[in-house]
C-alpha positions as CSV (number, residue, x, y, z in Angstrom):
1,M,-5.0,-6.8,-5.3
2,R,-3.4,-6.1,-8.6
3,V,-0.2,-7.5,-10.1
4,A,1.0,-4.1,-11.3
5,S,3.4,-2.5,-8.9
6,A,6.5,-4.7,-8.5
7,A,9.2,-2.5,-10.1
8,P,12.7,-1.3,-9.8
9,A,12.7,2.4,-9.0
10,T,13.7,3.1,-12.6
11,T,11.1,2.0,-15.3
12,L,10.2,-1.7,-14.8
13,R,6.6,-2.6,-14.1
14,H,4.9,-6.0,-13.8
15,G,4.6,-7.3,-17.4
16,N,7.2,-4.9,-18.8
17,G,9.2,-7.2,-21.0
18,P,9.2,-10.9,-21.3
19,S,11.4,-11.7,-18.4
20,G,10.3,-8.9,-16.0
21,F,13.8,-7.6,-15.1
22,S,15.3,-4.2,-15.5
23,G,18.6,-4.9,-17.1
24,D,20.1,-2.2,-14.9
25,G,23.1,-4.1,-13.7
26,R,21.9,-5.1,-10.3
27,A,23.4,-8.3,-9.0
28,R,21.4,-11.2,-10.2
29,Q,21.5,-15.0,-10.4
30,L,19.7,-17.3,-12.9
31,R,18.4,-20.6,-11.5
32,K,16.9,-23.0,-14.1
33,N,15.0,-25.1,-11.6
34,G,13.4,-22.6,-9.3
35,L,10.0,-22.1,-7.6
36,M,7.4,-24.5,-9.1
37,G,10.1,-26.0,-11.4
38,G,10.4,-22.9,-13.6
39,A,13.4,-20.7,-14.2
40,E,13.9,-17.7,-11.9
41,I,16.3,-14.7,-11.6
42,R,17.3,-13.6,-8.1
43,F,18.0,-9.9,-7.4
44,A,19.4,-8.5,-4.2
45,D,17.1,-5.4,-4.2
46,A,13.9,-6.6,-2.5
47,D,12.7,-3.0,-2.2
48,A,12.4,-2.8,-6.0
49,I,9.0,-4.4,-5.5
50,S,7.3,-1.1,-4.5
51,D,4.4,-2.6,-2.6
52,F,6.8,-4.7,-0.5
53,A,9.0,-1.6,0.1
54,F,5.9,0.3,1.3
55,V,5.1,-2.3,4.0
56,R,8.6,-3.5,4.8
57,A,9.3,-1.3,7.9
58,G,5.9,-2.1,9.4
59,L,6.3,-5.8,8.7
60,A,9.7,-5.8,10.6
61,S,8.2,-4.0,13.5
62,D,5.2,-6.3,13.8
63,I,7.5,-9.4,13.6
64,D,9.5,-8.0,16.5
65,T,6.3,-7.4,18.5
66,L,5.1,-10.9,17.8
67,R,8.4,-12.4,19.0
68,A,8.4,-10.2,22.1
69,C,4.8,-10.9,23.1
70,R,5.1,-14.7,22.9
71,G,3.9,-16.0,26.3
72,Q,3.7,-12.4,27.7
73,G,0.0,-11.8,27.5
74,C,0.4,-8.5,25.6
75,A,-2.9,-6.7,25.4
76,S,-2.9,-5.9,21.7
77,E,-3.9,-7.4,18.4
78,L,-0.4,-8.7,17.8
79,G,-0.2,-9.9,21.5
80,R,-3.4,-11.9,21.0
81,M,-2.0,-13.4,17.8
82,A,1.2,-14.3,19.6
83,D,-0.9,-16.1,22.2
84,R,-2.7,-18.1,19.5
85,L,0.6,-19.1,18.1
86,S,1.8,-20.4,21.4
87,G,2.9,-24.0,21.1
88,L,2.9,-24.0,17.3
89,G,5.9,-24.3,15.1
90,E,7.0,-25.2,11.6
91,S,5.5,-28.6,11.9
92,D,2.1,-27.0,12.3
93,L,1.9,-25.1,9.0
94,G,-1.7,-26.3,8.4
95,A,-2.8,-25.0,11.8
96,I,-1.1,-21.7,11.2
97,N,-2.5,-21.4,7.7
98,A,-6.0,-22.1,9.1
99,L,-5.6,-19.7,12.0
100,V,-4.7,-16.8,9.7
101,N,-7.3,-17.8,7.1
102,A,-10.0,-17.4,9.7
103,I,-9.5,-13.6,9.6
104,P,-12.2,-11.9,7.4
105,Y,-11.4,-11.3,3.8
106,R,-11.9,-7.7,2.7
107,S,-10.9,-6.2,-0.6
108,D,-8.7,-3.2,-0.7
109,A,-11.5,-1.2,-2.3
110,S,-13.8,-1.8,0.6
111,N,-11.1,-1.7,3.3
112,W,-9.0,1.2,2.1
113,A,-10.9,2.8,-0.7
114,V,-7.9,2.2,-3.1
115,S,-7.3,-0.4,-5.7
116,D,-4.3,-1.9,-3.9
117,H,-2.9,-1.7,-0.4
118,W,-0.4,-4.0,1.2
119,A,-1.3,-4.1,4.9
120,R,1.2,-4.7,7.7
121,P,0.2,-7.6,10.0
122,V,-1.3,-5.4,12.7
123,E,-3.6,-3.7,10.1
124,M,-4.7,-7.1,8.8
125,L,-5.6,-8.2,12.4
126,R,-7.6,-5.1,12.9
127,R,-9.4,-4.8,9.6
128,G,-9.1,-8.0,7.6
129,G,-7.5,-8.0,4.2
130,D,-7.0,-9.6,0.9
131,C,-4.6,-12.2,-0.5
132,E,-1.3,-10.4,0.0
133,D,-2.3,-9.4,3.5
134,F,-2.9,-13.0,4.4
135,A,0.5,-14.0,3.0
136,L,2.3,-11.2,4.9
137,L,0.7,-12.1,8.2
138,K,1.7,-15.8,7.7
139,F,5.2,-14.7,6.8
140,A,5.3,-12.6,10.0
141,A,3.9,-15.4,12.2
142,L,6.3,-18.0,10.9
143,S,9.3,-15.7,11.2
144,A,8.3,-14.9,14.8
145,L,8.1,-18.7,15.4
146,G,11.7,-19.1,14.2
147,V,11.3,-20.2,10.6
148,S,14.2,-18.7,8.7
149,E,13.0,-16.0,6.4
150,D,15.3,-17.1,3.5
151,R,13.1,-20.2,3.3
152,M,9.9,-18.1,2.8
153,R,8.7,-15.9,0.0
154,I,5.7,-13.8,-0.8
155,V,4.7,-15.1,-4.2
156,I,3.0,-12.7,-6.6
157,G,1.3,-13.9,-9.7
158,H,-2.1,-14.9,-11.1
159,T,-4.2,-18.0,-11.2
160,R,-4.7,-20.1,-14.4
161,A,-8.0,-18.2,-14.8
162,G,-6.0,-14.9,-14.9
163,T,-7.0,-13.6,-11.5
164,P,-4.2,-11.7,-9.7
165,H,-3.2,-13.6,-6.5
166,V,-0.6,-13.8,-3.8
167,V,0.4,-16.7,-1.5
168,L,3.2,-17.6,0.9
169,S,5.7,-20.3,-0.1
170,V,7.7,-22.2,2.5
171,D,10.7,-24.4,1.8
172,T,10.3,-27.3,4.3
173,G,13.6,-29.0,3.3
174,R,11.7,-31.8,1.6
175,D,9.3,-29.7,-0.5
176,T,8.3,-26.2,-1.2
177,V,4.7,-25.8,0.0
178,F,2.2,-23.0,-0.4
179,L,-0.1,-21.3,2.1
180,D,-3.1,-19.9,0.3
181,N,-6.0,-17.9,1.9
182,R,-8.5,-19.8,-0.3
183,T,-7.9,-23.1,1.4
184,D,-6.6,-24.3,4.8
185,R,-4.8,-27.2,3.1
186,V,-1.0,-26.9,2.8
187,L,-0.4,-27.2,-1.0
188,L,2.4,-28.7,-3.0
189,A,3.4,-27.1,-6.3
190,A,1.3,-29.5,-8.3
191,E,-1.8,-28.6,-6.3
192,T,-1.8,-24.9,-6.6
193,D,-3.2,-23.0,-9.6
194,L,-0.8,-20.0,-9.1
195,I,1.5,-19.0,-12.0
196,P,4.3,-17.0,-10.2
197,R,5.6,-13.8,-11.7
198,Y,7.5,-12.3,-8.8
199,S,8.4,-13.4,-5.3
200,V,10.1,-11.5,-2.5
201,N,11.3,-11.8,1.1
202,R,13.3,-9.4,3.2
203,Q,16.6,-10.6,1.7
204,A,15.9,-10.6,-2.1
205,R,13.4,-10.7,-4.9
206,W,12.9,-13.1,-7.8
207,T,11.5,-12.8,-11.3
208,H,9.9,-16.0,-12.6
209,I,10.3,-16.8,-16.2
210,R,7.9,-18.9,-18.2
211,K,9.6,-21.7,-20.0
212,P,9.5,-20.3,-23.6
213,Q,11.3,-17.1,-22.3
214,H,13.9,-19.0,-20.3
215,R,16.3,-19.8,-23.2
216,R,16.2,-16.2,-24.5
217,Y,17.0,-14.7,-21.2
218,A,19.7,-17.2,-20.4
219,S,21.4,-16.5,-23.7
220,R,21.3,-12.7,-23.1
221,T,22.8,-13.0,-19.5
222,S,25.1,-16.0,-19.5
223,A,28.1,-13.7,-20.0
224,T,27.3,-11.7,-16.9
225,L,26.0,-14.4,-14.5
């Protein structure tokens, strides 16, 4: 995957400006102690992340199918995944993470002959996928199991080594944990090497600000927040 296509429909692209927000007047909220302890700005327009907007309708449909197929023996990729999820719940994050991580990893270049493609869950089950596809399927699985979507985010960023990467975050009520396709362990913030730039769920999106930029952004927006 690439970290290059989260953008409001106007001009913003990943990395365009220090704070990564469009300044276009969309409703926003600054939170100083956000994901992984850094500052973040919440926007109501989740579809401004174009890759997420592309997959959103398919994601919603696949979540509905996973819910409908639980215990029904549906003869489909999503039905079989629903069967595997039977008996699992939020307390089984490690098992769900490992279940999804067992799906073969395939780069977008080899899978779709493009540099970046966000696959809906059913596509991931059929063809495998890369980091964002693992995160989307975990999001769908947990949503189908009843985990509130406002406690989950697809987190887009890069590793400390500079490699673009995507994981799923889950707020458990005690901690925010991270489900990463590179390990079956459920990670705390201190255990992940991801530096978040953007995150999104079906309700909202967030831009994450590195600490040296936080004070500058807060001073520019305090009058409007």
